[in-house]
C-alpha positions in Angstrom: -27.2 14.3 35.9 -29.5 11.5 37.1 -28.7 7.9 35.7 -30.4 4.7 35.6 -28.6 1.6 37.8 -26.3 0.6 35.3 -24.7 -3.2 35.1 -21.5 -3.2 36.9 -20.4 -6.5 35.3 -21.1 -4.5 31.8 -19.2 -1.6 32.5 -16.2 -3.6 34.3 -16.0 -5.5 30.9 -16.4 -2.2 28.7 -13.4 -0.4 31.1 -11.2 -3.1 30.4 -12.0 -3.6 26.7 -11.0 0.3 26.6 -7.6 -0.3 28.3 -6.2 -3.2 26.6 -8.0 -2.0 23.4 -9.0 1.1 23.0 -12.1 0.5 21.7 -15.4 2.7 23.3 -18.3 0.7 23.6 -20.8 2.6 22.3 -23.1 2.2 25.7 -20.4 4.1 27.9 -22.1 7.6 28.8 -20.2 9.8 25.8 -19.4 12.2 28.9 -17.4 9.2 30.4 -16.3 8.4 26.7 -14.5 11.5 26.2 -13.0 11.5 30.0 -11.4 8.4 29.6 -10.3 9.3 25.8 -8.5 12.3 27.3 -7.3 10.6 30.2 -5.3 8.0 28.2 -3.9 10.7 26.2 -2.8 12.7 29.4 -1.1 9.4 30.5 -3.0 9.3 33.6 -2.0 5.9 35.7 -5.1 3.3 35.8 -3.5 1.4 39.4 -3.7 3.9 42.3 -3.5 8.1 43.3 -0.6 9.6 42.3 -1.1 13.4 44.3 1.9 14.9 43.2 0.2 18.2 42.9 -0.7 19.2 46.5 -0.6 22.7 48.7 1.6 23.3 51.3 0.2 23.0 54.6 0.6 27.2 54.6 -1.7 27.5 51.5 -4.0 25.0 52.2 -5.1 27.4 55.7 -5.1 30.0 53.6 -7.7 28.5 51.2 -9.3 27.8 53.9 -9.4 31.1 55.5 -10.5 32.0 52.1 -13.1 29.8 51.8 -14.3 29.8 55.6 -17.8 30.6 54.7 -18.3 27.0 52.3 -17.0 25.1 55.1 -18.4 26.3 58.2 -21.7 25.3 56.3 -20.4 21.9 55.5 -19.0 21.7 58.8 -22.4 22.4 60.7 -24.4 20.2 58.4 -21.7 17.1 58.4 -22.7 17.1 62.3 -26.2 17.0 62.3 -25.8 13.8 59.9 -22.5 12.4 60.2 -24.2 9.3 62.0 -25.8 8.4 58.4 -22.4 8.4 57.1 -20.9 6.6 59.9 -23.7 4.0 59.0 -23.9 3.5 55.6 -19.9 4.1 54.6 -20.5 7.5 53.2 -17.6 9.8 52.3 -17.3 13.4 51.6 -14.9 15.9 50.1 -15.3 19.8 49.6 -13.2 21.2 46.5 -12.5 24.6 45.7 -13.3 25.7 42.1 -9.8 24.6 40.9 -10.5 21.3 42.0 -8.4 20.9 45.2 -9.3 19.2 48.3 -10.5 21.9 51.1 -11.4 19.2 53.6 -12.4 15.2 53.5 -15.4 14.3 55.7 -16.0 11.1 57.3 -14.4 7.4 56.5 -11.0 7.0 54.7 -11.3 8.0 51.0 -10.4 5.2 48.0 -7.6 4.2 50.9 -6.3 7.3 51.5 -6.3 9.2 54.9 -8.0 12.8 55.3 -4.6 14.6 55.7 -3.5 12.9 52.4 -6.1 14.0 50.4 -6.7 17.3 51.8 -4.9 20.0 49.7 -4.3 17.7 47.3 -5.5 18.5 43.4 -7.9 16.2 41.7 -8.3 17.2 38.0 -8.5 15.1 34.9 -4.6 15.1 34.7 -4.2 14.4 38.2 -6.8 11.1 38.4 -8.2 10.5 35.1 -12.2 10.2 34.6 -14.0 10.5 38.2 -17.3 12.1 38.9 -16.1 15.0 39.8 -13.9 15.9 37.1 -17.3 15.6 34.8 -19.4 17.4 37.5 -16.7 20.4 37.0 -16.3 20.1 33.3 -20.1 19.8 32.4 -21.2 22.4 35.3 -24.0 19.7 36.5 -24.1 17.1 39.0 -23.2 13.5 38.0 -23.2 10.2 39.3 -20.4 7.7 38.4 -20.7 4.1 38.8 -17.4 2.5 40.6 -16.0 0.6 37.3 -16.6 3.8 35.4 -13.7 5.3 37.5 -10.2 5.5 35.6 -8.2 4.4 38.5 -8.7 1.0 39.8 -8.8 1.8 43.4 -11.8 3.6 43.1 -14.1 1.2 41.4 -15.6 -0.5 44.7 -17.8 2.8 45.2 -20.2 4.8 43.4 -19.6 8.9 43.6 -22.3 11.4 42.9 -20.6 15.0 42.7 -22.5 18.3 42.2 -21.0 21.9 41.2 -22.1 24.8 43.8 -22.8 27.4 41.5 -23.2 30.7 42.7 -23.6 34.1 40.3 -23.5 31.6 37.1 -20.1 30.5 38.6 -19.0 27.0 39.8 -17.6 28.1 43.0 -17.3 24.5 44.8 -17.5 21.1 44.6 -19.2 18.8 46.4 -18.8 14.6 46.2 -20.3 12.0 48.5 -18.8 8.5 48.1 -20.7 5.2 48.5 -19.1 1.5 49.0 -22.1 -0.4 50.5 -24.9 0.3 47.5 -26.9 -3.0 48.5 -28.1 -1.2 52.0 -28.0 2.8 50.7 -29.9 2.4 47.1 -27.5 5.3 44.6 -31.1 7.1 44.5 -30.8 8.5 48.5 -27.1 9.4 47.5 -28.3 11.3 44.7 -30.7 12.9 46.6 -28.3 14.5 49.5 -25.8 15.5 47.2 -28.3 17.6 45.6 -29.6 18.8 49.2 -26.2 19.7 49.9 -25.9 21.7 46.6 -29.2 23.4 47.1 -28.5 24.4 50.5 -25.0 25.6 50.1 -26.3 28.0 47.1 -29.0 29.3 49.1 -26.5 30.0 51.6 -23.2 31.6 50.1 -26.2 33.7 48.1 -27.7 34.8 51.3 -24.0 35.3 52.5 -23.2 37.2 49.6 -26.1 39.4 50.1 -25.6 40.1 53.3 -21.9 40.6 53.0 -22.8 43.2 50.9 -25.9 45.0 52.3 -23.7 45.4 55.4 -20.7 47.3 53.1 -23.7 49.1 51.8 -24.8 50.0 56.0 -21.0 50.3 56.9 -20.4 53.0 54.0 -23.3 55.5 54.3 -22.9 58.0 57.1 -25.5 57.0 59.6 -26.0 54.3 62.5 -28.3 51.8 62.3 -29.7 49.6 65.2 -32.0 46.6 65.3 -32.9 46.4 68.5 -34.8 43.8 70.8 -37.1 44.4 73.3 -35.7 45.7 76.7 -32.8 47.4 74.6 -30.3 45.0 73.8 -28.7 45.5 70.2 -28.9 42.8 67.7 -27.5 44.6 65.2 -24.9 47.8 64.5 -23.3 48.7 61.5 -19.8 50.3 61.5 -20.7 53.7 62.7 -23.4 52.8 65.0 -20.5 50.3 66.5 -18.5 53.1 66.9 -21.1 55.4 68.5 -22.1 52.3 71.1 -18.1 52.0 71.9 -18.6 55.7 73.3 -21.6 55.0 75.6 -20.4 51.3 76.9 -19.9 51.7 80.4 -16.0 51.7 81.9 -15.1 48.0 82.6 -17.5 46.3 79.9 -15.6 47.4 76.7 -14.3 43.6 76.2 -18.3 41.7 75.8 -18.7 40.7 72.7 -22.9 42.0 72.3 -23.7 45.1 72.3 -24.7 47.1 75.4 -28.8 47.2 76.4 -29.6 50.8 75.8 -32.2 50.3 78.3 -29.4 50.3 80.6 -26.9 53.1 79.1 -29.3 55.4 78.2 -30.9 57.7 81.0 -33.5 59.3 79.1 -34.2 55.9 77.7 -38.1 56.1 78.3 -38.6 59.3 76.8 -36.6 58.6 73.4 -38.6 57.4 70.4 -37.4 53.8 71.0 -39.0 53.1 73.6 -42.1 54.5 72.1 -41.3 52.1 69.0 -41.7 49.0 71.3 -45.0 50.6 71.8 -45.9 50.7 68.3 -45.3 54.0 67.5 -43.1 55.2 64.7 -40.9 58.4 64.1 -39.6 60.0 61.1 -36.2 62.3 60.6 -37.0 63.8 64.3 -34.1 65.4 66.5 -33.5 63.5 69.5 -30.9 64.3 72.3 -29.0 60.8 73.9 -28.6 61.2 77.8 -25.5 58.7 78.5 -23.1 58.7 81.5 -20.1 59.4 79.5 -21.3 61.5 76.7 -24.8 63.4 75.2 -25.6 62.9 71.8 -27.8 64.7 69.2 -28.8 63.0 66.2 -31.3 63.3 63.7 -33.2 59.3 64.2 -36.3 57.4 62.4 -37.5 54.6 64.3 -39.7 52.2 62.5 -41.5 49.1 64.5 -41.2 45.5 62.8 -43.8 43.5 63.7 -43.9 39.9 63.7 -47.1 37.5 62.4 -49.3 38.0 65.1 -48.8 42.0 64.7 -46.8 42.1 68.1 -43.8 44.1 67.9 -40.8 42.3 67.9 -38.2 44.8 67.4 -37.3 48.1 65.9 -34.5 49.1 63.7 -33.2 52.7 64.2 -31.3 54.9 61.7 -29.6 58.2 63.3 -27.8 61.0 61.8 -25.3 62.6 63.9 -26.0 66.2 63.8 -21.8 67.0 63.8 -21.8 64.9 60.3 -25.0 66.6 59.2 -23.5 69.9 59.9 -20.2 68.6 58.0 -22.2 67.4 55.0 -24.3 70.7 54.9 -21.1 72.5 54.9 -19.4 70.9 51.5 -22.9 70.6 50.0 -22.8 74.6 50.2 -19.1 74.6 48.8 -17.5 75.3 51.8 -14.4 74.3 50.6 -11.0 75.5 50.2 -10.4 77.3 46.8 -6.7 78.1 47.0 -3.8 76.1 48.1 -1.0 77.9 49.5 1.3 77.1 46.0 -2.0 79.6 44.5 0.2 82.7 45.7 2.6 83.3 43.8 6.2 85.2 44.5 9.9 85.4 45.0 10.4 88.9 47.1 11.9 88.3 50.5 8.4 89.9 52.4 6.5 87.1 50.0 8.6 84.0 50.7 8.5 85.2 54.8 5.2 85.2 54.8 4.4 82.0 52.9 7.0 80.5 55.3 5.5 81.3 58.2 1.3 80.5 56.7 3.3 76.7 56.0 4.6 76.3 59.5 1.1 77.9 61.0 -0.5 75.8 58.9 0.2 72.3 60.8 -0.8 73.7 64.3 -4.6 73.6 65.4 -4.2 77.3 67.2 -6.2 80.4 66.2 -4.1 82.9 64.1 -4.7 86.5 63.0 -4.2 87.8 59.7 -2.8 90.8 59.4 -2.6 93.2 56.0 -4.0 96.0 54.1 -7.3 95.9 52.0 -7.1 93.9 48.9 -3.7 92.0 49.9 -5.3 88.5 49.4 -5.9 87.7 52.8 -8.9 85.5 52.4 -6.7 83.4 49.6 -4.4 82.9 52.7 -6.6 81.6 54.6 -7.4 79.5 51.9 -4.1 78.0 51.8 -3.9 77.1 55.4 -6.7 75.5 56.0 -5.6 73.2 52.8 -2.7 72.9 54.5 -3.9 72.0 57.8 -5.1 68.5 59.7 -8.4 70.4 59.3 -8.6 70.4 55.1 -11.2 67.4 55.1 -13.5 69.8 56.9 -15.5 72.9 55.7 -14.4 76.3 55.5 -16.5 78.7 56.3 -16.4 82.9 55.6 -17.8 85.3 57.7 -17.7 89.1 56.9 -17.7 91.5 59.6 -19.3 94.4 57.9 -21.3 92.3 55.5 -24.6 92.3 58.0 -26.1 94.2 61.0 -24.5 93.4 64.7 -28.0 91.2 65.4 -27.9 89.5 62.3 -24.4 89.2 62.6 -25.0 87.4 65.7 -27.2 84.7 64.6 -25.2 84.1 61.5 -22.5 82.7 64.1 -24.7 81.4 66.4 -27.5 80.1 65.0 -31.5 80.3 66.3 -32.4 78.2 69.1 -36.2 77.3 68.9 -38.6 74.2 69.7 -40.9 74.8 67.5 -38.9 75.7 64.4 -36.3 73.0 65.4 -33.6 75.6 65.7 -31.1 76.6 62.8 -27.5 75.9 63.1 -25.0 78.8 62.8 -21.2 79.1 61.5 -19.5 78.3 64.3 -21.7 74.6 64.3 -21.1 74.3 60.5 -17.9 75.2 61.0 -16.8 71.8 63.3 -14.5 70.2 62.4 -12.8 72.6 60.0 -12.2 76.4 60.1 -14.0 79.3 60.4 -12.4 82.5 58.7 -13.5 85.8 60.0 -13.0 88.5 58.0 -13.1 92.3 58.9 -13.0 91.0 62.9 -12.2 94.7 64.0 -16.1 95.1 62.6 -17.0 93.1 64.6 -19.4 94.3 67.8 -17.8 94.8 71.0 -20.1 92.3 72.6 -20.2 89.8 70.2 -16.4 89.8 70.2 -16.5 88.4 74.1 -19.1 86.0 72.9 -16.6 84.6 70.8 -14.0 84.4 73.1 -16.3 83.1 75.5 -17.4 80.1 72.8 -13.6 79.6 71.8 -12.4 79.1 75.2 -15.1 77.0 76.4 -15.3 75.0 73.1 -19.2 75.1 73.5 -21.9 78.0 72.5 -25.9 78.3 73.0 -27.9 79.6 70.1 -29.6 82.7 70.4 -32.7 82.0 72.4 -31.8 78.5 74.2 -29.9 77.4 77.0 -28.6 74.1 75.6 -24.8 73.9 75.5 -23.7 72.1 72.0 -19.7 71.1 72.1 -18.1 72.8 68.9 -14.3 71.9 67.4 -13.4 74.9 65.3 -9.9 76.7 64.3 -10.3 80.5 63.5 -8.5 82.3 61.2 -9.5 86.3 62.0 -8.3 88.9 59.3 -7.8 92.6 59.7 -7.1 95.5 57.7 -5.8 97.6 60.4 -3.2 97.0 63.5 -5.6 95.2 65.7 -3.1 95.4 68.9 -3.4 99.2 68.6 -7.2 99.2 69.1 -6.8 97.0 72.1 -4.8 99.5 73.5 -7.6 102.4 72.4 -10.1 99.9 74.5 -12.1 99.6 71.3 -11.6 95.8 70.5 -11.9 93.1 73.3 -8.4 92.2 74.4 -9.5 89.0 75.5 -10.7 88.1 72.0 -7.6 89.1 70.6 -5.2 87.3 72.7 -7.6 83.9 71.5 -6.7 84.6 68.4 -3.1 86.1 67.8 -1.2 83.3 68.9 0.2 83.4 65.7 0.2 86.6 63.5 0.7 86.3 59.6 1.4 89.6 58.8 0.5 89.7 54.7 2.9 92.2 52.7 1.1 95.1 50.1 2.0 95.2 46.7 4.6 98.3 47.3 6.7 96.2 49.8 7.1 93.6 46.6 6.9 95.4 43.6 9.3 92.8 42.2 6.6 90.5 42.4 4.0 92.3 40.4 4.5 90.8 36.6 4.4 86.9 37.8 1.0 87.8 40.0 -0.1 89.6 37.0 0.4 86.7 34.6 -1.3 84.5 37.2 -4.1 85.8 37.1 -4.3 85.5 33.1 -3.6 82.3 33.6 -6.3 82.0 36.5 -8.7 83.3 33.8 -7.8 81.4 30.9 -8.2 78.0 32.9 -11.6 79.0 34.4 -13.5 80.0 31.4 -11.5 77.7 28.8 -10.0 80.4 26.6 -6.4 80.8 25.1 -3.8 81.8 27.7 -2.4 84.9 27.0 0.9 87.0 28.0 2.1 90.3 28.9 4.1 92.2 26.6 6.9 93.4 28.4 5.6 96.8 27.9 2.7 96.3 29.8 4.8 94.2 32.5 6.6 98.1 33.3 3.6 99.7 33.4 1.6 97.7 35.8 5.0 97.9 37.5 5.3 101.6 37.5 2.1 102.0 39.8 1.8 101.9 43.6 -1.6 100.1 43.6 -3.4 100.9 46.7 -6.1 98.8 46.9 -3.2 95.8 46.3 -3.8 92.7 44.4 -7.9 93.2 44.5 -7.3 96.0 42.6 -4.6 94.5 40.4 -7.4 91.5 39.6 -9.5 94.0 38.1 -7.7 95.9 36.0 -6.0 92.6 34.2 -9.2 91.3 34.3 -10.5 94.0 32.5 -7.6 94.1 30.0 -8.0 89.7 29.3 -11.2 90.5 28.2 -10.7 93.4 26.4 -7.9 91.7 24.0 -8.4 90.3 21.0 -5.2 88.4 20.7 -3.5 86.6 22.7 -0.8 89.3 23.7 -2.2 92.3 26.3 -0.6 95.3 25.5 -0.5 99.1 27.5 -3.3 99.9 24.6 -5.7 97.1 26.4 -4.9 98.5 30.0 -6.9 100.9 31.8 -4.8 102.2 34.9 -6.7 103.1 37.8 -7.6 107.0 37.3 -7.8 106.7 33.7 -10.9 107.8 31.9 -12.5 104.3 31.4 -15.4 102.4 31.9 -14.6 102.6 35.6 -15.8 106.3 36.0 -19.1 106.3 34.1 -20.5 103.3 35.0 -22.3 104.6 37.8 -24.1 107.5 35.9 -24.4 106.0 32.5 -26.6 102.9 31.9 -24.8 101.9 28.6 -21.2 102.2 29.9 -22.2 99.6 32.6 -23.6 97.5 30.3 -20.3 97.8 28.7 -18.5 96.5 31.4 -21.0 93.8 32.2 -20.2 92.1 29.3 -16.9 92.8 29.2 -16.7 90.9 32.9 -19.0 87.9 30.6 -22.0 88.7 33.1 -20.3 87.5 35.8 -21.3 89.3 39.3 -17.3 88.4 41.3 -15.8 89.2 38.3 -17.2 92.7 37.5 -16.8 93.9 41.2 -12.9 93.2 40.8 -12.8 94.9 37.3 -14.7 98.1 39.3 -13.3 97.6 42.4 -16.3 97.4 45.0 -18.8 95.1 46.3 -21.0 92.6 45.2 -23.7 94.4 46.9 -23.3 98.0 45.4 -23.6 95.8 41.6 -27.0 94.3 42.8 -28.0 97.9 43.6 -26.9 99.1 40.1 -28.6 96.3 38.6 -31.7 97.1 39.6 -31.2 100.6 39.2 -30.9 99.9 35.3 -33.4 97.5 35.2 -31.5 94.8 34.7 -31.1 90.7 35.7 -28.3 88.7 36.6 -27.6 86.0 34.8 
């Protein structure tokens, strides 16, 4: 608050009158009068400072570290104007929001050395009425004349305090004290304090804004750079620094400044960066960066920044590493593990042995082979191994050998090249950093087996139709319905590929080998169905469990899943009885749907219109069901 100059002799008289008689003169500023009354009630001494509340040296150091942005700013400002502080016998203090002195600038303050004051608390209950207390309480700048101060040692100078407000909160308080009022008008002190307040608030707001922006830039999966002419990196976010550290020439890692890109990018003049300085922007372009240490591939955007004279002064480059893009695409497409090892249930010796070996194998990173009859749960086991591995955060991508023609299968795995279309990555690239599950691997063509072996050994591949070598980091889990080693001995499967994928072999037992597990598996399927469809749980009655245990289940868990699902949706109550179960081979929907549209529609309704569930119930592929949906003129919902 800006105030007119007051007669100090009168102010001294008003102060003495209050101290001796307890009478507040009407000419005293209301805020000062209120503070005098509070100071008297608090029993604050009037003769000199009492600095009982003070931070330890360690606590003060911690406070200064916490508030380093404000201190650094005021340090720099003071260095520019300290000559005027000396000339006019000024003192300046910086307080935190709790009114602890963070730093004392310039001459001794109120007969106290800097060391005595710094770390001291100077609230109203500590020092009585002062400009800093009123500025803190009322959140406005306040000029206080000497005789209005509560402590007499402080009455030989005027003090002006201003709160530093950021985000509508008092963060700091700055006080300037003048003891030579004749040489320096009090209005000049006020102007100085208000200038400091405005400058500090703007600086701290800018710092907060930049901190937030830096946090955002560090969080995005993009490398962001601000580059000056000549290739000097003026700014890089966290990922950008990480990328730069990979291309800095050996021996220069300790330099604080970023590398000059024109010196480390061997193809610098052929990149969008160089063209950016010519005023040519580039948006979402696939770019190869060739450095002495590594070759990178990014999706890059370059935006030139022009000055007032329209000359290009710098550029901003934003790059998305293609390997990160592949992982992002993989996750977006749902390439994640849906099951854990604990989602497979059983207590038989055969199952426990399999589960323990799978758990041990998951901790390693080498390729492995799952062998077992069709329908034994090899895909679920692959999900569980991936989930329990160090690659769990990466994608899990599955490719089935019998689902597509050989030439399409190769494109699916290795991708397509082509400069006009930009190419398309295959599943081997998309699975980089994660796991590739190759189901029915025995159905892969011999030429493709050899090509896979070459890619896995060299840890790089070339897309179909191009010669560029691209690095891959993938773990393969292969699955086979037959004894793969016999196929190798017969010469119908690549010995080289088999050696790579069979370093560890996990054999998945059939249901015939774990008949005691049948009830628990069936109940687990029922629990999953209830949770998936938000329905009440159901139970198998003992007779139904006996019925299930009495069958050999040549189709294994896949066949059991179909029977249990059908029974689950056929049962109106919460108990599944023998009458609700249609066993394989019995007359029912499973025998009539291929020729009878009504039977197919009944099965379709029983599956709730879910194509995957119906495929399990009828023990056929999804492709077959799509064909019958088309045959009967039904639309998949």
